[in-house]
C-alpha positions, 0 to 999 in steps of 0.5 A: 578486448572488453571481454578479456578485461572482464575475464581478467577481473573475474579471475582476480576476484578468485585470488582471495576467495574468502574476502570475495565471499564475505563481500558477496554475502554482505551485498546479498544480505543488504540487497535482500533487506532492501527488497524485503522492506520495499516489498513489505511497504508495497504490500501495505500500500496495496492493502490500504488502497484496497481497503480505501477503495472498498470503503468508498468506491473507486469513485464517489459522485456527489454534489460539489457542496457535499465534499466542501461544505457542512450541512445544516440539515441531513442531505441538504446537498444530497442527490435526487433521481439516483436511479437515473444517475445509476443507469448512466453510470452503468453504461460506462464499460469500466463500471461494475457496481454503482451503490447509493449511500446515505450517511447520517448520524443520531442516537440509537436506543434499547429503551434504557440506554441511548448512544451516538451512532454513525449510520450508513444507508446502503444497498445491502446485497451489492454493498456487502459483496464489495466489502469482502475481507474488510467487514467480518460477520460476527453473529447473525446474518447480513441485511437483504435488499428485498427485505421489507422489514426495518432491519439493521446491522450493528458494529459488535462493540456497539452491540455490546454497549447496548446489550443487543444481539440478533433479534433485539429491538432498538430505536433509531432517532435522527433529525429529518431533512426538515429539522424535525426529530424522527424515530424508527423501530428496527430489528437487529439482523446481525453483528459485524466488525471492521477491525477498527474498535473506535468505528465498531462502537458507532457503526450502524448499517441500514437499507436505503428505505429505512434511512430515507424513512427516518430522514423523511427524504428521497435523496441520497448522500452520494453514489459509490462507483466500483470499477473493474480494476484499480488501474481504471480509476483515473481514466474513468474519473476523467470520462465521468467528469465530462458526462456529469459536469454539474457533479463532483467526481472524486477518486478513492485517493482523494479521500484516503487520508490514512493511506496517504499518511502511512505511505508518506511515513513508510517512504521516509522510514524505508527510504532511509533504511535503504540508503543506510544499507546501500552505503554499508554495501558500498563501503564493504565493496570499496574496502574489499577493492582497496585491500585488493589494490594495495596487495597488487600495487607492484602488479599494477606498476608492472602493468603500467610499465608494460604500457597498460593505460590507467583507464584500462586498469580502472576499468578492470577494477570497476569490473571486479567491483561489478562482479562482487556487487552484481553477484551479491545483488542477484543473490540477494534478489533471489533470496528476497523472492524465496522469502516472499514465496515462502510467506505465501506457502507458510503464512505469518500473521502480523499483530494488530496495528495501532487502532485495529483489533485484528492482525493481518498476514505478512506479505511481500510484494515482488515488484519487477521494477523495484528489483531491477532498479535495486540490482542496477543501483547496487551494481552501479554503486559497486563499480563507481566505488571501485573506480574511485578507489582505483583512481586514487591508487593509480595516481602514484608514480610507476617507480613507487608502485614497483618498489611497493612492499 
Protein backbone atom coordinates (compact mmCIF):
# COMPACT_ATOMS: atom_id res chain seq x y z
CA UNK A 1 0.00 0.00 0.00
CA UNK A 2 2.79 2.43 0.94
CA UNK A 3 4.51 1.62 -2.34
CA UNK A 4 1.37 2.68 -4.22
CA UNK A 5 1.29 6.01 -2.39
CA UNK A 6 5.00 6.49 -3.16
CA UNK A 7 4.35 5.82 -6.84
CA UNK A 8 1.38 8.20 -6.73
CA UNK A 9 3.61 10.89 -5.16
CA UNK A 10 6.29 10.37 -7.80
CA UNK A 11 3.85 10.94 -10.66
CA UNK A 12 2.48 14.01 -8.91
CA UNK A 13 5.97 15.60 -8.89
CA UNK A 14 6.01 15.25 -12.69
CA UNK A 15 2.79 17.21 -13.16
CA UNK A 16 4.69 20.52 -13.06
CA UNK A 17 8.13 19.50 -14.19
CA UNK A 18 9.59 22.99 -14.40
CA UNK A 19 8.72 23.80 -10.79
CA UNK A 20 9.93 20.41 -9.61
CA UNK A 21 13.19 20.80 -11.53
CA UNK A 22 13.84 24.24 -10.01
CA UNK A 23 13.13 22.87 -6.53
CA UNK A 24 15.51 19.93 -7.06
CA UNK A 25 18.25 22.21 -8.43
CA UNK A 26 18.03 24.58 -5.45
CA UNK A 27 18.06 21.65 -3.03
CA UNK A 28 21.06 20.18 -4.85
CA UNK A 29 23.01 23.44 -4.78
CA UNK A 30 22.18 23.96 -1.09
CA UNK A 31 23.27 20.44 -0.19
CA UNK A 32 26.46 20.76 -2.22
CA UNK A 33 27.26 24.08 -0.55
CA UNK A 34 26.83 22.57 2.92
CA UNK A 35 28.96 19.53 2.07
CA UNK A 36 31.71 21.54 0.39
CA UNK A 37 31.88 23.99 3.30
CA UNK A 38 31.91 21.12 5.78
CA UNK A 39 34.53 19.25 3.74
CA UNK A 40 36.73 22.35 3.67
CA UNK A 41 36.39 22.70 7.45
CA UNK A 42 37.21 19.00 7.95
CA UNK A 43 40.25 19.33 5.69
CA UNK A 44 41.42 22.36 7.64
CA UNK A 45 41.00 20.51 10.93
CA UNK A 46 43.00 17.55 9.63
CA UNK A 47 45.78 19.80 8.33
CA UNK A 48 46.06 21.76 11.57
CA UNK A 49 45.98 18.53 13.59
CA UNK A 50 48.86 17.12 11.54
CA UNK A 51 50.86 20.34 11.93
CA UNK A 52 50.31 20.31 15.69
CA UNK A 53 51.25 16.64 16.02
CA UNK A 54 54.36 17.06 13.85
CA UNK A 55 55.47 20.07 15.93
CA UNK A 56 55.20 18.56 19.41
CA UNK A 57 54.62 14.86 18.86
CA UNK A 58 51.35 13.00 19.33
CA UNK A 59 52.34 12.85 23.00
CA UNK A 60 54.73 14.94 25.07
CA UNK A 61 56.25 13.55 28.26
CA UNK A 62 57.85 15.66 30.95
CA UNK A 63 57.82 16.44 34.62
CA UNK A 64 54.52 17.92 35.86
CA UNK A 65 56.20 21.26 36.71
CA UNK A 66 57.47 21.55 33.12
CA UNK A 67 53.88 22.08 31.94
CA UNK A 68 52.56 24.13 34.87
CA UNK A 69 55.39 26.21 36.37
CA UNK A 70 57.81 28.89 35.20
CA UNK A 71 61.47 27.92 35.43
CA UNK A 72 63.91 30.08 37.40
CA UNK A 73 66.84 28.65 35.43
CA UNK A 74 66.93 26.64 32.18
CA UNK A 75 65.88 22.98 32.52
CA UNK A 76 65.00 23.37 36.20
CA UNK A 77 62.28 20.79 35.61
CA UNK A 78 64.12 18.86 32.91
CA UNK A 79 64.26 15.09 32.51
CA UNK A 80 67.28 12.99 33.43
CA UNK A 81 68.13 9.52 32.14
CA UNK A 82 66.52 10.29 28.81
CA UNK A 83 68.01 7.19 27.17
CA UNK A 84 66.34 4.86 29.69
CA UNK A 85 63.00 6.60 29.22
CA UNK A 86 63.32 6.31 25.43
CA UNK A 87 63.91 2.57 25.66
CA UNK A 88 60.79 2.05 27.78
CA UNK A 89 58.68 4.19 25.46
CA UNK A 90 59.85 2.40 22.32
CA UNK A 91 58.64 -0.87 23.85
CA UNK A 92 55.04 0.29 23.30
CA UNK A 93 53.78 -1.16 19.97
CA UNK A 94 52.13 2.12 18.91
CA UNK A 95 55.28 4.24 19.37
CA UNK A 96 57.24 5.02 16.21
CA UNK A 97 59.77 7.65 17.36
CA UNK A 98 60.77 9.12 20.70
CA UNK A 99 62.54 12.43 20.22
CA UNK A 100 64.32 14.34 23.00
CA UNK A 101 64.06 18.14 22.95
CA UNK A 102 65.75 20.96 24.79
CA UNK A 103 63.88 24.26 24.62
CA UNK A 104 66.01 27.29 25.45
CA UNK A 105 66.31 30.98 24.67
CA UNK A 106 69.09 33.53 24.62
CA UNK A 107 70.97 35.69 22.17
CA UNK A 108 72.54 34.92 18.81
CA UNK A 109 75.25 37.19 17.44
CA UNK A 110 77.25 37.69 14.27
CA UNK A 111 79.77 39.87 16.10
CA UNK A 112 78.22 43.16 15.05
CA UNK A 113 74.59 42.48 15.85
CA UNK A 114 72.84 40.39 18.50
CA UNK A 115 69.19 39.39 18.56
CA UNK A 116 66.88 37.16 20.60
CA UNK A 117 66.60 33.51 19.61
CA UNK A 118 64.09 30.80 20.46
CA UNK A 119 66.16 27.65 20.11
CA UNK A 120 65.43 23.94 20.19
CA UNK A 121 67.98 21.21 20.74
CA UNK A 122 66.94 18.14 18.74
CA UNK A 123 67.92 14.73 17.43
CA UNK A 124 68.24 16.00 13.82
CA UNK A 125 67.74 12.90 11.67
CA UNK A 126 64.47 11.80 13.27
CA UNK A 127 63.22 15.31 14.01
CA UNK A 128 63.48 16.58 10.46
CA UNK A 129 61.99 13.37 9.06
CA UNK A 130 58.78 13.81 11.09
CA UNK A 131 58.51 17.52 10.28
CA UNK A 132 57.65 16.69 6.70
CA UNK A 133 55.98 19.56 4.78
CA UNK A 134 55.76 21.76 7.89
CA UNK A 135 59.44 22.67 7.51
CA UNK A 136 60.99 23.79 4.20
CA UNK A 137 64.73 23.83 3.54
CA UNK A 138 65.51 27.15 1.84
CA UNK A 139 69.29 26.96 1.52
CA UNK A 140 72.19 24.74 2.58
CA UNK A 141 71.67 21.42 4.37
CA UNK A 142 69.89 20.10 7.43
CA UNK A 143 71.75 19.02 10.55
CA UNK A 144 73.12 15.50 10.84
CA UNK A 145 73.00 13.52 14.08
CA UNK A 146 76.50 12.09 13.68
CA UNK A 147 78.09 15.50 13.09
CA UNK A 148 80.69 16.32 15.77
CA UNK A 149 80.77 20.03 14.92
CA UNK A 150 78.68 22.68 16.63
CA UNK A 151 76.25 23.46 13.82
CA UNK A 152 72.84 25.09 13.67
CA UNK A 153 69.95 25.64 11.30
CA UNK A 154 68.37 29.09 11.23
CA UNK A 155 64.98 30.44 10.28
CA UNK A 156 65.41 32.28 6.99
CA UNK A 157 64.07 35.56 8.44
CA UNK A 158 66.59 35.38 11.31
CA UNK A 159 69.36 34.66 8.82
CA UNK A 160 68.45 37.77 6.82
CA UNK A 161 68.51 39.84 9.99
CA UNK A 162 72.01 38.59 10.87
CA UNK A 163 73.18 38.56 7.22
CA UNK A 164 74.06 34.91 7.70
CA UNK A 165 74.22 32.13 5.15
CA UNK A 166 75.39 28.50 5.15
CA UNK A 167 79.00 28.46 6.36
CA UNK A 168 78.70 31.65 8.43
CA UNK A 169 80.06 31.64 11.97
CA UNK A 170 77.76 32.85 14.77
CA UNK A 171 77.76 32.80 18.55
CA UNK A 172 74.99 31.47 20.80
CA UNK A 173 74.69 32.99 24.28
CA UNK A 174 72.41 31.74 27.06
CA UNK A 175 72.18 31.26 30.81
CA UNK A 176 73.30 27.87 32.09
CA UNK A 177 71.42 25.73 34.57
CA UNK A 178 73.66 27.24 37.26
CA UNK A 179 72.61 30.80 36.33
CA UNK A 180 75.92 31.73 34.69
CA UNK A 181 76.29 33.14 31.19
CA UNK A 182 77.81 30.85 28.57
CA UNK A 183 78.60 31.15 24.86
CA UNK A 184 79.23 28.65 22.07
CA UNK A 185 80.58 29.37 18.58
CA UNK A 186 78.57 27.61 15.89
CA UNK A 187 78.50 27.27 12.11
CA UNK A 188 75.34 27.79 10.06
CA UNK A 189 74.46 24.56 8.27
CA UNK A 190 71.24 25.60 6.53
CA UNK A 191 68.25 27.94 6.40
CA UNK A 192 64.67 26.76 6.87
CA UNK A 193 61.16 28.20 6.93
CA UNK A 194 58.12 27.12 8.93
CA UNK A 195 55.81 29.35 6.90
CA UNK A 196 55.22 31.55 9.98
CA UNK A 197 57.29 34.76 9.61
CA UNK A 198 57.18 35.66 13.32
CA UNK A 199 58.58 32.24 14.21
CA UNK A 200 61.22 32.30 11.46
CA UNK A 201 62.59 35.56 12.93
CA UNK A 202 63.67 33.74 16.10
CA UNK A 203 64.02 30.06 15.15
CA UNK A 204 67.27 28.18 15.79
CA UNK A 205 67.76 24.39 15.65
CA UNK A 206 70.85 22.81 17.19
CA UNK A 207 71.65 19.23 18.07
CA UNK A 208 71.21 17.97 21.62
CA UNK A 209 74.94 17.99 22.41
CA UNK A 210 75.38 21.63 21.40
CA UNK A 211 72.39 22.67 23.50
CA UNK A 212 73.61 20.70 26.53
CA UNK A 213 77.09 22.16 26.15
CA UNK A 214 75.68 25.69 26.05
CA UNK A 215 73.42 25.13 29.05
CA UNK A 216 75.99 23.04 30.96
CA UNK A 217 73.65 20.13 31.68
CA UNK A 218 72.81 16.55 30.72
CA UNK A 219 69.06 17.06 31.09
CA UNK A 220 66.45 17.51 28.37
CA UNK A 221 63.21 19.49 28.47
CA UNK A 222 60.80 16.78 27.33
CA UNK A 223 60.31 13.77 25.10
CA UNK A 224 58.14 13.98 22.01
CA UNK A 225 56.42 10.67 21.25
CA UNK A 226 55.34 10.04 17.65
CA UNK A 227 52.84 7.24 17.08
CA UNK A 228 51.84 5.08 14.13
CA UNK A 229 48.59 7.01 13.67
CA UNK A 230 46.55 9.86 15.10
CA UNK A 231 43.86 7.41 16.22
CA UNK A 232 46.32 5.73 18.58
CA UNK A 233 46.85 8.92 20.60
CA UNK A 234 44.33 8.52 23.44
CA UNK A 235 44.89 4.77 24.03
CA UNK A 236 48.68 5.28 24.02
CA UNK A 237 48.35 8.23 26.40
CA UNK A 238 46.39 6.10 28.86
CA UNK A 239 48.92 3.25 28.69
CA UNK A 240 51.98 5.47 29.09
CA UNK A 241 50.42 7.41 31.97
CA UNK A 242 50.23 4.11 33.88
CA UNK A 243 53.82 3.19 32.99
CA UNK A 244 55.17 6.62 34.08
CA UNK A 245 52.92 7.75 36.96
CA UNK A 246 55.52 10.26 38.16
CA UNK A 247 55.51 12.09 34.81
CA UNK A 248 52.88 14.01 32.89
CA UNK A 249 51.79 12.66 29.50
CA UNK A 250 50.05 15.30 27.38
CA UNK A 251 48.54 14.70 23.94
CA UNK A 252 48.93 17.10 21.03
CA UNK A 253 45.41 18.49 21.47
CA UNK A 254 46.14 19.75 24.97
CA UNK A 255 48.89 21.97 23.53
CA UNK A 256 47.23 22.92 20.23
CA UNK A 257 45.71 26.28 21.21
CA UNK A 258 45.66 27.57 17.62
CA UNK A 259 43.90 24.41 16.43
CA UNK A 260 41.21 24.79 19.10
CA UNK A 261 40.64 28.45 18.25
CA UNK A 262 40.31 27.78 14.52
CA UNK A 263 38.01 24.81 15.09
CA UNK A 264 35.71 26.80 17.38
CA UNK A 265 35.60 29.67 14.87
CA UNK A 266 34.92 27.43 11.85
CA UNK A 267 32.26 25.46 13.74
CA UNK A 268 30.36 28.68 14.38
CA UNK A 269 30.82 30.05 10.87
CA UNK A 270 29.99 26.90 8.92
CA UNK A 271 27.33 25.86 11.42
CA UNK A 272 25.49 29.15 10.84
CA UNK A 273 26.03 28.83 7.08
CA UNK A 274 24.62 25.30 7.07
CA UNK A 275 21.58 26.37 9.12
CA UNK A 276 20.84 29.29 6.75
CA UNK A 277 21.14 27.12 3.63
CA UNK A 278 18.98 24.40 5.21
CA UNK A 279 16.25 26.94 5.99
CA UNK A 280 16.37 28.23 2.40
CA UNK A 281 16.03 24.70 0.99
CA UNK A 282 13.16 23.90 3.36
CA UNK A 283 11.30 27.05 2.34
CA UNK A 284 11.82 26.31 -1.35
CA UNK A 285 10.43 22.78 -0.95
CA UNK A 286 7.59 24.04 1.25
CA UNK A 287 6.73 26.73 -1.31
CA UNK A 288 6.68 24.18 -4.14
CA UNK A 289 4.44 21.89 -2.11
CA UNK A 290 2.14 24.75 -1.09
CA UNK A 291 1.63 25.69 -4.73
CA UNK A 292 1.01 22.05 -5.66
CA UNK A 293 -1.53 21.62 -2.86
CA UNK A 294 -3.42 24.80 -3.79
CA UNK A 295 -3.58 23.70 -7.42
CA UNK A 296 -4.96 20.29 -6.38
CA UNK A 297 -7.41 21.42 -3.71
CA UNK A 298 -10.45 20.13 -5.62
CA UNK A 299 -8.61 16.86 -6.26
CA UNK A 300 -7.90 16.58 -2.54
CA UNK A 301 -11.57 17.24 -1.80
CA UNK A 302 -12.60 14.55 -4.28
CA UNK A 303 -10.24 12.00 -2.71
CA UNK A 304 -11.53 12.79 0.75
CA UNK A 305 -15.13 12.51 -0.46
CA UNK A 306 -14.29 9.05 -1.81
CA UNK A 307 -13.10 7.99 1.65
CA UNK A 308 -9.39 8.73 1.56
CA UNK A 309 -8.17 9.50 5.05
CA UNK A 310 -6.37 12.80 5.78
CA UNK A 311 -3.39 10.85 7.12
CA UNK A 312 -3.03 9.08 3.79
CA UNK A 313 -3.04 12.39 1.91
CA UNK A 314 -0.50 13.88 4.31
CA UNK A 315 1.66 10.82 3.73
CA UNK A 316 1.36 11.31 -0.04
CA UNK A 317 2.43 14.94 0.14
CA UNK A 318 5.26 14.00 2.51
CA UNK A 319 6.46 11.49 -0.07
CA UNK A 320 6.40 14.24 -2.71
CA UNK A 321 8.57 16.41 -0.47
CA UNK A 322 10.84 13.44 0.16
CA UNK A 323 11.25 12.84 -3.59
CA UNK A 324 11.99 16.50 -4.32
CA UNK A 325 14.28 17.05 -1.34
CA UNK A 326 15.88 13.60 -1.56
CA UNK A 327 16.63 13.91 -5.28
CA UNK A 328 18.16 17.32 -4.70
CA UNK A 329 20.16 16.11 -1.70
CA UNK A 330 21.58 13.10 -3.55
CA UNK A 331 22.39 15.22 -6.60
CA UNK A 332 24.07 17.78 -4.33
CA UNK A 333 26.13 15.06 -2.65
CA UNK A 334 27.28 13.76 -6.05
CA UNK A 335 28.15 17.32 -7.10
CA UNK A 336 30.18 17.87 -3.92
CA UNK A 337 32.06 14.58 -4.43
CA UNK A 338 32.80 15.55 -8.04
CA UNK A 339 34.19 18.94 -7.00
CA UNK A 340 36.29 17.37 -4.23
CA UNK A 341 37.79 14.83 -6.65
CA UNK A 342 38.45 17.48 -9.30
CA UNK A 343 40.40 19.53 -6.75
CA UNK A 344 42.68 16.52 -6.25
CA UNK A 345 43.31 16.23 -9.99
CA UNK A 346 43.50 19.98 -10.68
CA UNK A 347 44.91 21.51 -7.47
CA UNK A 348 43.99 25.05 -6.47
CA UNK A 349 46.40 27.01 -4.28
CA UNK A 350 44.87 29.07 -1.49
CA UNK A 351 46.48 32.40 -0.51
CA UNK A 352 48.52 32.50 2.71
CA UNK A 353 46.30 32.79 5.81
CA UNK A 354 46.96 35.58 8.33
CA UNK A 355 50.29 35.13 10.09
CA UNK A 356 51.78 32.83 7.45
CA UNK A 357 53.99 33.42 4.41
CA UNK A 358 53.03 30.40 2.30
CA UNK A 359 49.74 29.23 0.81
CA UNK A 360 48.24 25.77 0.93
CA UNK A 361 46.30 23.53 -1.47
CA UNK A 362 42.51 23.71 -1.36
CA UNK A 363 41.27 20.26 -0.38
CA UNK A 364 37.75 19.06 0.39
CA UNK A 365 37.41 16.06 2.69
CA UNK A 366 34.79 13.47 1.72
CA UNK A 367 33.47 12.27 5.07
CA UNK A 368 30.88 9.49 4.79
CA UNK A 369 29.20 10.32 8.10
CA UNK A 370 28.82 14.00 7.20
CA UNK A 371 27.35 13.14 3.81
CA UNK A 372 24.89 10.63 5.29
CA UNK A 373 23.74 13.03 8.02
CA UNK A 374 23.36 15.96 5.60
CA UNK A 375 21.34 13.96 3.04
CA UNK A 376 19.17 12.46 5.79
CA UNK A 377 18.50 15.89 7.33
CA UNK A 378 17.57 17.36 3.94
CA UNK A 379 15.11 14.54 3.29
CA UNK A 380 13.66 14.71 6.79
CA UNK A 381 13.22 18.50 6.70
CA UNK A 382 11.62 18.31 3.25
CA UNK A 383 9.15 15.68 4.44
CA UNK A 384 8.30 17.58 7.63
CA UNK A 385 7.77 20.88 5.82
CA UNK A 386 5.57 19.18 3.20
CA UNK A 387 3.53 17.41 5.89
CA UNK A 388 3.08 20.69 7.78
CA UNK A 389 1.81 22.52 4.67
CA UNK A 390 -0.52 19.63 3.75
CA UNK A 391 -1.90 19.36 7.29
CA UNK A 392 -2.96 23.00 7.30
CA UNK A 393 -4.69 22.64 3.90
CA UNK A 394 -6.51 19.43 4.78
CA UNK A 395 -8.23 21.09 7.72
CA UNK A 396 -10.79 22.81 5.45
CA UNK A 397 -14.18 21.09 4.95
CA UNK A 398 -14.63 18.73 2.01
CA UNK A 399 -17.42 20.91 0.56
CA UNK A 400 -15.14 23.95 0.50
CA UNK A 401 -12.34 21.92 -1.11
CA UNK A 402 -14.70 20.69 -3.86
CA UNK A 403 -15.91 24.23 -4.53
CA UNK A 404 -12.35 25.64 -4.74
CA UNK A 405 -11.46 27.42 -7.99
